[in-house]
C-alpha positions as a Python dict, from the first residue, in 0.01 Angstrom:
ca = {
    (1, 'M'): (0, 0, 0),
    (2, 'D'): (-102, -323, 41),
    (3, 'T'): (-77, -576, -219),
    (4, 'I'): (-366, -624, -374),
    (5, 'Q'): (-440, -934, -550),
    (6, 'Y'): (-597, -824, -935),
    (7, 'P'): (-387, -837, -1202),
    (8, 'T'): (-410, -450, -1292),
    (9, 'L'): (-410, -409, -921),
    (10, 'I'): (-66, -526, -895),
    (11, 'K'): (-3, -406, -1197),
    (12, 'I'): (-54, -24, -1094),
    (13, 'N'): (109, -124, -758),
    (14, 'E'): (419, -218, -956),
    (15, 'M'): (430, 151, -1169),
    (16, 'Y'): (334, 318, -861),
    (17, 'P'): (719, 456, -797),
    (18, 'Q'): (712, 546, -1229),
    (19, 'M'): (431, 793, -1167),
    (20, 'T'): (384, 1120, -1173),
    (21, 'Q'): (252, 1291, -859),
    (22, 'S'): (-132, 1352, -993),
    (23, 'Q'): (-100, 1012, -1151),
    (24, 'Q'): (-41, 847, -861),
    (25, 'Q'): (-368, 1008, -622),
    (26, 'L'): (-554, 835, -964),
    (27, 'A'): (-358, 535, -831),
    (28, 'T'): (-457, 571, -479),
    (29, 'Y'): (-789, 633, -576),
    (30, 'I'): (-831, 342, -790),
    (31, 'L'): (-638, 112, -552),
    (32, 'E'): (-852, 206, -254),
    (33, 'N'): (-1185, 250, -431),
    (34, 'P'): (-1228, -43, -732),
    (35, 'S'): (-1561, -97, -643),
    (36, 'I'): (-1667, 225, -745),
    (37, 'V'): (-1432, 252, -1014),
    (38, 'V'): (-1570, -10, -1204),
    (39, 'N'): (-1920, 182, -1180),
    (40, 'T'): (-1787, 484, -1243),
    (41, 'S'): (-1705, 751, -1606),
    (42, 'I'): (-1437, 901, -1653),
    (43, 'T'): (-1572, 1212, -1568),
    (44, 'D'): (-1673, 1099, -1219),
    (45, 'L'): (-1306, 1013, -1188),
    (46, 'M'): (-1181, 1301, -1252),
    (47, 'S'): (-1400, 1438, -1039),
    (48, 'H'): (-1241, 1245, -784),
    (49, 'T'): (-844, 1354, -856),
    (50, 'N'): (-659, 1665, -999),
    (51, 'F'): (-698, 1491, -1392),
    (52, 'R'): (-821, 1781, -1594),
    (53, 'S'): (-837, 1640, -1886),
    (54, 'E'): (-1000, 1324, -2060),
    (55, 'A'): (-678, 1303, -2275),
    (56, 'S'): (-450, 1275, -1847),
    (57, 'V'): (-648, 969, -1773),
    (58, 'V'): (-578, 762, -2073),
    (59, 'K'): (-186, 846, -2085),
    (60, 'F'): (-234, 673, -1740),
    (61, 'C'): (-449, 351, -1897),
    (62, 'R'): (-227, 369, -2136),
    (63, 'L'): (105, 381, -1912),
    (64, 'L'): (-62, 8, -1711),
    (65, 'G'): (-45, -117, -2072),
    (66, 'F'): (-382, -54, -2214),
    (67, 'D'): (-533, 141, -2496),
    (68, 'G'): (-760, 352, -2320),
    (69, 'F'): (-978, 389, -2011),
    (70, 'K'): (-1262, 107, -2158),
    (71, 'S'): (-1068, -149, -2218),
    (72, 'F'): (-890, -56, -1825),
    (73, 'K'): (-1234, -40, -1730),
    (74, 'I'): (-1298, -373, -1856),
    (75, 'K'): (-1035, -519, -1750),
    (76, 'L'): (-1105, -450, -1378),
    (77, 'T'): (-1420, -577, -1409),
    (78, 'Q'): (-1389, -890, -1531),
    (79, 'E'): (-1131, -958, -1250),
    (80, 'Y'): (-1380, -790, -1007),
    (81, 'L'): (-1635, -1007, -1109),
    (82, 'N'): (-1454, -1353, -1202),
    (83, 'R'): (-1365, -1595, -912),
    (84, 'T'): (-1319, -1363, -612),
    (85, 'F'): (-1583, -1256, -380),
    (86, 'Y'): (-1376, -1089, -102),
    (87, 'H'): (-1057, -977, -99),
    (88, 'S'): (-902, -1006, 266),
    (89, 'Q'): (-692, -1194, 442),
    (90, 'N'): (-919, -1522, 343),
    (91, 'D'): (-1072, -1484, 43),
    (92, 'I'): (-1371, -1664, -101),
    (93, 'T'): (-1436, -1836, -418),
    (94, 'L'): (-1675, -2013, -581),
    (95, 'D'): (-1528, -2349, -545),
    (96, 'D'): (-1571, -2309, -130),
    (97, 'T'): (-1794, -2521, 90),
    (98, 'P'): (-2107, -2360, 266),
    (99, 'G'): (-1803, -2457, 588),
    (100, 'D'): (-1524, -2287, 434),
    (101, 'I'): (-1756, -1996, 332),
    (102, 'K'): (-1874, -1965, 703),
    (103, 'K'): (-1563, -2010, 844),
    (104, 'K'): (-1393, -1743, 601),
    (105, 'V'): (-1677, -1505, 666),
    (106, 'F'): (-1545, -1547, 1027),
    (107, 'L'): (-1206, -1523, 1012),
    (108, 'G'): (-1252, -1180, 831),
    (109, 'A'): (-1447, -1051, 1057),
    (110, 'I'): (-1259, -1100, 1320),
    (111, 'N'): (-925, -956, 1138),
    (112, 'S'): (-1144, -612, 1014),
    (113, 'L'): (-1196, -565, 1415),
    (114, 'N'): (-845, -630, 1503),
    (115, 'K'): (-739, -399, 1275),
    (116, 'N'): (-967, -137, 1394),
    (117, 'S'): (-932, -205, 1768),
    (118, 'D'): (-603, 39, 1813),
    (119, 'T'): (-745, 281, 1543),
    (120, 'I'): (-896, 672, 1600),
    (121, 'I'): (-930, 653, 1955),
    (122, 'D'): (-848, 1052, 1953),
    (123, 'E'): (-1129, 1078, 1714),
    (124, 'C'): (-1402, 886, 1928),
    (125, 'T'): (-1330, 1062, 2209),
    (126, 'E'): (-1414, 1413, 2082),
    (127, 'A'): (-1680, 1214, 1930),
    (128, 'Q'): (-1765, 1136, 2299),
    (129, 'R'): (-1777, 1501, 2451),
    (130, 'L'): (-1948, 1586, 2160),
    (131, 'I'): (-2211, 1360, 2194),
    (132, 'I'): (-2241, 1437, 2545),
    (133, 'S'): (-2279, 1798, 2525),
    (134, 'A'): (-2528, 1777, 2239),
    (135, 'N'): (-2889, 1934, 2260),
    (136, 'R'): (-3076, 1711, 1976),
    (137, 'I'): (-2866, 1419, 1748),
    (138, 'I'): (-2952, 1389, 1449),
    (139, 'I'): (-2839, 1076, 1263),
    (140, 'I'): (-2868, 1079, 889),
    (141, 'G'): (-2767, 731, 693),
    (142, 'H'): (-2917, 549, 391),
    (143, 'G'): (-2884, 191, 229),
    (144, 'A'): (-2712, -23, 387),
    (145, 'S'): (-2583, 222, 695),
    (146, 'A'): (-2935, 270, 749),
    (147, 'A'): (-2856, -37, 978),
    (148, 'I'): (-2591, 103, 1169),
    (149, 'C'): (-2812, 453, 1198),
    (150, 'Q'): (-3060, 223, 1340),
    (151, 'Y'): (-2919, 100, 1588),
    (152, 'A'): (-2740, 392, 1713),
    (153, 'Y'): (-3024, 520, 1764),
    (154, 'F'): (-3155, 225, 1955),
    (155, 'R'): (-2804, 284, 2160),
    (156, 'F'): (-2869, 625, 2227),
    (157, 'T'): (-3183, 615, 2316),
    (158, 'E'): (-3106, 384, 2578),
    (159, 'L'): (-2938, 606, 2734),
    (160, 'G'): (-3218, 880, 2729),
    (161, 'L'): (-2999, 1072, 2421),
    (162, 'N'): (-3202, 1291, 2276),
    (163, 'C'): (-3170, 1176, 1917),
    (164, 'V'): (-3407, 1156, 1569),
    (165, 'Y'): (-3361, 907, 1250),
    (166, 'N'): (-3568, 897, 1006),
    (167, 'L'): (-3512, 733, 650),
    (168, 'D'): (-3699, 977, 425),
    (169, 'A'): (-3424, 1159, 370),
    (170, 'H'): (-3736, 1519, 331),
    (171, 'M'): (-3799, 1453, 640),
    (172, 'T'): (-3377, 1513, 739),
    (173, 'A'): (-3415, 1786, 506),
    (174, 'A'): (-3696, 1972, 694),
    (175, 'L'): (-3506, 1887, 1031),
    (176, 'L'): (-3169, 2056, 929),
    (177, 'S'): (-3420, 2328, 782),
    (178, 'H'): (-3438, 2434, 1134),
    (179, 'P'): (-3108, 2400, 1309),
    (180, 'K'): (-3109, 2393, 1716),
    (181, 'T'): (-2864, 2516, 1938),
    (182, 'N'): (-2653, 2270, 2009),
    (183, 'D'): (-2747, 2005, 1748),
    (184, 'L'): (-2503, 1745, 1625),
    (185, 'I'): (-2532, 1516, 1354),
    (186, 'L'): (-2426, 1185, 1346),
    (187, 'C'): (-2396, 1017, 1012),
    (188, 'V'): (-2286, 700, 882),
    (189, 'S'): (-2141, 664, 468),
    (190, 'Q'): (-1957, 387, 372),
    (191, 'S'): (-1862, 518, 75),
    (192, 'G'): (-1936, 876, 174),
    (193, 'E'): (-2007, 1012, -150),
    (194, 'T'): (-2372, 991, -145),
    (195, 'A'): (-2565, 1274, -312),
    (196, 'D'): (-2810, 1321, -132),
    (197, 'I'): (-2619, 1286, 211),
    (198, 'Y'): (-2344, 1512, 82),
    (199, 'K'): (-2594, 1806, 0),
    (200, 'Q'): (-2755, 1769, 387),
    (201, 'I'): (-2412, 1774, 478),
    (202, 'E'): (-2306, 2029, 289),
    (203, 'N'): (-2637, 2219, 397),
    (204, 'A'): (-2524, 2173, 765),
    (205, 'Y'): (-2170, 2279, 720),
    (206, 'R'): (-2315, 2639, 598),
    (207, 'N'): (-2503, 2629, 927),
    (208, 'R'): (-2234, 2565, 1123),
    (209, 'I'): (-2387, 2241, 1261),
    (210, 'T'): (-2061, 1959, 1416),
    (211, 'T'): (-2112, 1615, 1205),
    (212, 'I'): (-1956, 1343, 1289),
    (213, 'L'): (-1889, 1076, 1010),
    (214, 'I'): (-1864, 649, 1031),
    (215, 'T'): (-1739, 616, 709),
    (216, 'G'): (-1460, 358, 535),
    (217, 'N'): (-1351, 656, 307),
    (218, 'P'): (-1167, 950, 486),
    (219, 'N'): (-1089, 1045, 170),
    (220, 'S'): (-1412, 1181, 40),
    (221, 'S'): (-1595, 1436, -14),
    (222, 'I'): (-1821, 1394, 278),
    (223, 'A'): (-1548, 1354, 518),
    (224, 'K'): (-1381, 1656, 423),
    (225, 'I'): (-1641, 1856, 538),
    (226, 'S'): (-1721, 1692, 906),
    (227, 'T'): (-1585, 1794, 1197),
    (228, 'V'): (-1455, 1424, 1333),
    (229, 'V'): (-1433, 1118, 1123),
    (230, 'L'): (-1406, 810, 1216),
    (231, 'S'): (-1309, 557, 978),
    (232, 'T'): (-1279, 217, 1011),
    (233, 'L'): (-1008, -18, 826),
    (234, 'S'): (-1139, -252, 558),
    (235, 'E'): (-936, -419, 279),
    (236, 'E'): (-1209, -636, 134),
    (237, 'F'): (-1351, -579, -203),
    (238, 'N'): (-1694, -767, -122),
    (239, 'I'): (-1959, -802, -402),
    (240, 'L'): (-2207, -1021, -229),
    (241, 'T'): (-2230, -870, 117),
    (242, 'D'): (-2161, -484, 60),
    (243, 'A'): (-1851, -449, 297),
    (244, 'L'): (-1919, -670, 546),
    (245, 'N'): (-1648, -611, 789),
    (246, 'S'): (-1636, -282, 747),
    (247, 'R'): (-1988, -261, 906),
    (248, 'I'): (-1917, -548, 1164),
    (249, 'S'): (-1652, -285, 1311),
    (250, 'Q'): (-1894, 49, 1226),
    (251, 'F'): (-2127, -130, 1497),
    (252, 'C'): (-1876, -197, 1752),
    (253, 'L'): (-1788, 97, 1727),
    (254, 'I'): (-2150, 264, 1818),
    (255, 'D'): (-2088, 35, 2120),
    (256, 'A'): (-1779, 128, 2174),
    (257, 'L'): (-1932, 492, 2165),
    (258, 'F'): (-2203, 392, 2430),
    (259, 'S'): (-1963, 246, 2631),
    (260, 'M'): (-1750, 590, 2647),
    (261, 'I'): (-2072, 818, 2705),
    (262, 'S'): (-2169, 572, 2957),
    (263, 'I'): (-1854, 622, 3179),
    (264, 'K'): (-1801, 969, 3076),
    (265, 'D'): (-2065, 1057, 3205),
    (266, 'A'): (-2204, 809, 3446),
    (267, 'N'): (-2395, 987, 3696),
    (268, 'R'): (-2681, 1081, 3446),
    (269, 'M'): (-2621, 802, 3213),
    (270, 'I'): (-2607, 467, 3436),
    (271, 'P'): (-2925, 547, 3614),
    (272, 'R'): (-3100, 621, 3277),
    (273, 'L'): (-2971, 322, 3104),
    (274, 'Q'): (-3116, 117, 3469),
    (275, 'E'): (-3458, 263, 3402),
    (276, 'T'): (-3475, 161, 3013),
    (277, 'R'): (-3326, -239, 3125),
    (278, 'N'): (-3605, -215, 3430),
    (279, 'T'): (-3876, -95, 3117),
    (280, 'F'): (-3730, -359, 2867),
    (281, 'K'): (-3824, -619, 3178),
    (282, 'K'): (-4186, -534, 3103),
    (283, 'Y'): (-4178, -703, 2790),
    (284, 'K'): (-4042, -997, 2920),
    (285, 'I'): (-4269, -1321, 2892),
    (286, 'E'): (-4310, -1398, 3239),
    (287, 'Q'): (-4315, -1801, 3296),
    (288, 'N'): (-4603, -1844, 3500),
    (289, 'N'): (-4832, -1692, 3238),
    (290, 'L'): (-4679, -2031, 3026),
}
């Protein structure tokens, strides 16, 4: 478990060995999801752990030296919003110059890419197999994840794969209400806890539709009902750009899948890709016309 530079979270790390098993589960959730905890209620917090009473959560907070959950949450929020926008290898602070910020953002992205380059190899291999064998790929994702979904839609369409993506949740629900043989869902959800996406994946799960999930939270509710989970590691708690480093890793993950599919099924994919690229050439500005 990484040491985190917020005093309250450092305290949780220090007290971790003294906690009961259920308290350790709550501690782990808080350490891994501080950006969620600062905006959650005690009831929601209980739903993500084995705690069955508010009194147990209060007892946990008192173990850390707080009067209760409210004072714990206030303190954590103050620390979270105070002076550090990133928690990464190179923190960004209010005193940084534009040059400092640019350098730290790039270094954070490089660190994230290095951390994710050697992970989930087996899961990516299985995702490659599922995508190649799918008759239709339904891509699902909202908010900041929509950009990654749009990119996946573009890249896989370049290969001539039958992809469907729509930002409207009702349109996606309509598609899923009429599943076809060998349908595949590619879902992108950083938190893995978005309610409307969970409902869609839950419905797909009941209909035995295969789901590949790209997420920053491998223990999330959506992950538990997904077939393959592609988890991107990220240690920052990012207010300014909403898990920027994790997003960059997810974009690279799409490109990795694109390349893996192209090589694995080269006889089909390479000619399709060449046809697509030839089509793109028609949209280039001809120098003779300038």
